[in-house]
DRENROSE-243223 format. One record per residue: residue in three letters; x, y, z of N, C-alpha, C, O, CB in turn. Coordinates in steps of 0.1 Angstrom, whole numbers, plus 5000, padded with zeros to 4 digits. Glycine has a CB too. Example, Ala and Ser with C-alpha at 12.3 -4.5 7.8 and 13.67 -1.06 7.14 Angstrom:
BEGIN
(node ALA,(5132,4943,5078),(5123,4955,5078),(5132,4967,5078),(5142,4967,5085),(5113,4955,5090))
(node SER,(5128,4978,5071),(5137,4989,5071),(5129,5000,5079),(5134,5011,5080),(5141,4994,5057))
***
This chain:
BEGIN
(node MET,(7956,0830,6776),(7957,0844,6779),(7946,0848,6788),(7938,0857,6785),(7958,0853,6766))
(node SER,(7944,0842,6799),(7933,0844,6808),(7935,0857,6818),(7925,0861,6824),(7931,0831,6817))
(node SER,(7947,0862,6818),(7950,0873,6826),(7944,0886,6821),(7944,0896,6828),(7964,0874,6828))
(node GLY,(7940,0886,6809),(7935,0899,6803),(7946,0908,6797),(7944,0920,6794),(7927,0907,6814))
(node LYS,(7958,0901,6796),(7970,0909,6791),(7974,0901,6778),(7973,0889,6776),(7982,0909,6802))
(node ASP,(7980,0910,6769),(7986,0903,6757),(7999,0898,6760),(8003,0899,6772),(7987,0912,6745))
(node ALA,(8006,0893,6750),(8020,0885,6752),(8030,0894,6759),(8039,0889,6766),(8027,0880,6738))
(node ARG,(8029,0907,6757),(8039,0917,6763),(8035,0921,6777),(8041,0930,6784),(8041,0929,6754))
(node GLY,(8023,0915,6782),(8019,0920,6796),(8010,0933,6795),(8007,0938,6806),(8032,0923,6805))
(node LYS,(8007,0937,6783),(7998,0949,6783),(7984,0945,6782),(7980,0934,6778),(8001,0957,6771))
(node SER,(7976,0954,6788),(7961,0953,6788),(7956,0952,6773),(7962,0959,6764),(7954,0964,6796))
(node VAL,(7945,0944,6771),(7940,0942,6758),(7932,0956,6754),(7932,0961,6743),(7930,0930,6758))
(node LEU,(7926,0963,6766),(7919,0975,6763),(7928,0987,6764),(7938,0987,6772),(7907,0976,6773))
(node THR,(7924,0997,6757),(7930,1011,6758),(7924,1017,6771),(7914,1012,6776),(7927,1021,6744))
(node HIS,(7929,1027,6777),(7925,1034,6788),(7910,1038,6786),(7901,1035,6794),(7935,1046,6790))
(node ARG,(7907,1045,6775),(7894,1050,6771),(7883,1038,6770),(7872,1038,6775),(7896,1058,6757))
(node GLU,(7888,1027,6763),(7879,1015,6761),(7875,1010,6775),(7864,1008,6777),(7886,1003,6754))
(node ARG,(7885,1010,6784),(7882,1005,6797),(7872,1014,6804),(7863,1009,6810),(7895,1004,6805))
(node GLU,(7874,1028,6802),(7864,1037,6809),(7850,1034,6803),(7840,1034,6811),(7868,1052,6806))
(node VAL,(7850,1031,6789),(7837,1030,6782),(7830,1017,6789),(7818,1018,6792),(7838,1029,6766))
(node PHE,(7837,1007,6790),(7832,0995,6794),(7828,0994,6810),(7819,0987,6814),(7842,0984,6790))
(node GLU,(7836,1002,6817),(7833,1002,6831),(7819,1010,6834),(7812,1007,6843),(7844,1009,6839))
(node LEU,(7817,1020,6824),(7804,1027,6825),(7792,1019,6821),(7781,1020,6825),(7805,1039,6818))
(node LEU,(7796,1011,6810),(7786,1003,6803),(7781,0992,6813),(7769,0989,6813),(7791,0996,6791))
(node VAL,(7789,0986,6821),(7785,0977,6831),(7777,0983,6843),(7770,0977,6851),(7797,0970,6836))
(node GLN,(7779,0996,6844),(7770,1003,6854),(7757,1007,6848),(7751,1016,6854),(7777,1016,6860))
(node ASP,(7753,1001,6837),(7740,1003,6831),(7739,1017,6825),(7728,1022,6823),(7729,1001,6842))
(node LYS,(7750,1023,6822),(7749,1037,6815),(7745,1034,6801),(7749,1024,6795),(7762,1045,6816))
(node THR,(7738,1044,6795),(7735,1044,6781),(7747,1050,6773),(7756,1056,6778),(7721,1052,6778))
(node THR,(7746,1048,6759),(7757,1054,6751),(7757,1068,6753),(7768,1074,6753),(7755,1050,6735))
(node LYS,(7745,1075,6754),(7744,1089,6754),(7749,1094,6769),(7756,1104,6770),(7728,1094,6751))
(node GLU,(7747,1086,6780),(7752,1090,6793),(7768,1088,6793),(7775,1096,6799),(7745,1081,6805))
(node ILE,(7773,1078,6787),(7787,1076,6786),(7794,1087,6779),(7804,1093,6783),(7790,1062,6779))
(node ALA,(7788,1090,6768),(7793,1102,6760),(7794,1114,6768),(7804,1121,6767),(7784,1104,6749))
(node ALA,(7783,1117,6775),(7783,1129,6784),(7793,1129,6795),(7800,1139,6797),(7769,1130,6790))
(node LEU,(7794,1118,6801),(7804,1117,6812),(7819,1118,6808),(7827,1124,6814),(7802,1103,6819))
(node LEU,(7821,1112,6796),(7835,1112,6791),(7838,1125,6781),(7848,1126,6775),(7839,1098,6784))
(node PHE,(7829,1133,6779),(7830,1144,6769),(7834,1142,6756),(7842,1148,6751),(7838,1154,6774))
(node VAL,(7826,1130,6751),(7829,1127,6737),(7816,1125,6730),(7805,1125,6737),(7839,1114,6736))
(node SER,(7816,1123,6717),(7803,1121,6710),(7798,1107,6712),(7805,1098,6716),(7804,1124,6695))
(node GLU,(7785,1105,6710),(7780,1091,6711),(7786,1082,6700),(7787,1070,6702),(7764,1090,6709))
(node LYS,(7790,1088,6689),(7797,1080,6678),(7809,1075,6683),(7812,1063,6681),(7799,1087,6665))
(node THR,(7817,1084,6691),(7830,1079,6696),(7828,1067,6705),(7835,1058,6705),(7838,1089,6702))
(node VAL,(7818,1069,6714),(7815,1057,6724),(7811,1045,6716),(7815,1034,6719),(7804,1060,6736))
(node ARG,(7804,1046,6706),(7800,1034,6698),(7812,1028,6690),(7813,1016,6689),(7789,1037,6687))
(node ASN,(7822,1037,6686),(7834,1033,6680),(7843,1025,6689),(7848,1015,6686),(7842,1047,6675))
(node HIS,(7844,1030,6702),(7851,1023,6712),(7847,1009,6715),(7854,0999,6716),(7851,1030,6724))
(node ILE,(7832,1008,6716),(7826,0995,6718),(7828,0986,6707),(7830,0974,6709),(7811,0998,6721))
(node SER,(7827,0991,6694),(7829,0983,6682),(7842,0978,6682),(7844,0966,6679),(7827,0990,6671))
(node ASN,(7853,0987,6685),(7867,0983,6684),(7869,0971,6693),(7876,0961,6690),(7877,0994,6687))
(node VAL,(7864,0972,6706),(7866,0961,6716),(7860,0948,6711),(7865,0937,6712),(7861,0965,6731))
(node MET,(7848,0950,6705),(7841,0937,6700),(7849,0930,6689),(7850,0918,6688),(7827,0941,6693))
(node LYS,(7857,0939,6681),(7864,0933,6671),(7877,0926,6677),(7881,0915,6673),(7868,0944,6660))
(node LYS,(7884,0934,6687),(7895,0928,6692),(7892,0914,6699),(7900,0905,6698),(7901,0937,6702))
(node LEU,(7880,0913,6705),(7875,0901,6712),(7869,0891,6703),(7867,0880,6707),(7865,0905,6724))
(node ASN,(7866,0895,6691),(7860,0887,6681),(7846,0881,6686),(7843,0869,6684),(7869,0875,6678))
(node VAL,(7837,0891,6692),(7825,0888,6697),(7814,0896,6689),(7818,0906,6682),(7824,0890,6712))
(node LYS,(7801,0892,6690),(7791,0899,6682),(7783,0910,6689),(7775,0917,6682),(7781,0888,6676))
(node GLY,(7784,0911,6702),(7776,0922,6708),(7782,0927,6721),(7792,0921,6726),(7762,0916,6711))
(node ARG,(7777,0938,6727),(7782,0943,6738),(7782,0934,6751),(7791,0933,6759),(7775,0954,6740))
(node SER,(7770,0928,6752),(7770,0919,6763),(7781,0907,6763),(7786,0902,6773),(7756,0913,6765))
(node GLN,(7783,0902,6750),(7794,0891,6749),(7807,0897,6751),(7816,0890,6756),(7793,0883,6735))
(node ALA,(7809,0910,6748),(7822,0916,6750),(7824,0917,6766),(7835,0914,6771),(7822,0930,6743))
(node VAL,(7814,0921,6774),(7814,0922,6787),(7818,0909,6794),(7827,0908,6803),(7801,0927,6792))
(node VAL,(7810,0898,6789),(7813,0885,6795),(7829,0881,6793),(7836,0875,6801),(7803,0875,6789))
(node GLU,(7833,0884,6781),(7847,0880,6777),(7857,0889,6785),(7867,0883,6789),(7850,0882,6760))
(node LEU,(7854,0901,6787),(7862,0909,6794),(7864,0906,6809),(7875,0906,6814),(7858,0922,6793))
(node VAL,(7853,0902,6815),(7853,0897,6828),(7860,0884,6829),(7869,0882,6838),(7839,0895,6833))
(node ARG,(7858,0874,6820),(7865,0862,6820),(7879,0863,6820),(7886,0856,6827),(7860,0855,6810))
(node MET,(7885,0873,6811),(7898,0876,6810),(7903,0883,6821),(7915,0885,6821),(7901,0883,6798))
(node GLY,(7895,0889,6830),(7902,0896,6841),(7904,0911,6838),(7910,0918,6846),(7915,0890,6844))
(node GLU,(7898,0915,6827),(7900,0929,6822),(7890,0938,6829),(7892,0950,6830),(7900,0929,6807))
(node LEU,(7879,0933,6833),(7868,0940,6839),(7862,0934,6850),(7859,0922,6851),(7858,0941,6830))
(node ASN,(7859,0942,6861),(7851,0936,6872),(7838,0942,6873),(7836,0954,6871),(7857,0937,6885))
(node ILE,(7828,0932,6876),(7814,0938,6877),(7809,0935,6892),(7798,0939,6895),(7804,0932,6866))
***
């Protein structure tokens, strides 16, 4: 599954998760991402945590590396 899509051709990430990670790779903090997306910092952390669970990785940077490898994220 190197295309970043699941078996049905859908993206692994939700639209909001993608927005969060696109901002994360631009070196935005959790607080900055929350302000830009008009959500709480907890919501941003939840999105990041959900993605880490989906990818079975232990940290944000590992998640970014995996998303780039899968073609889900460009840096």
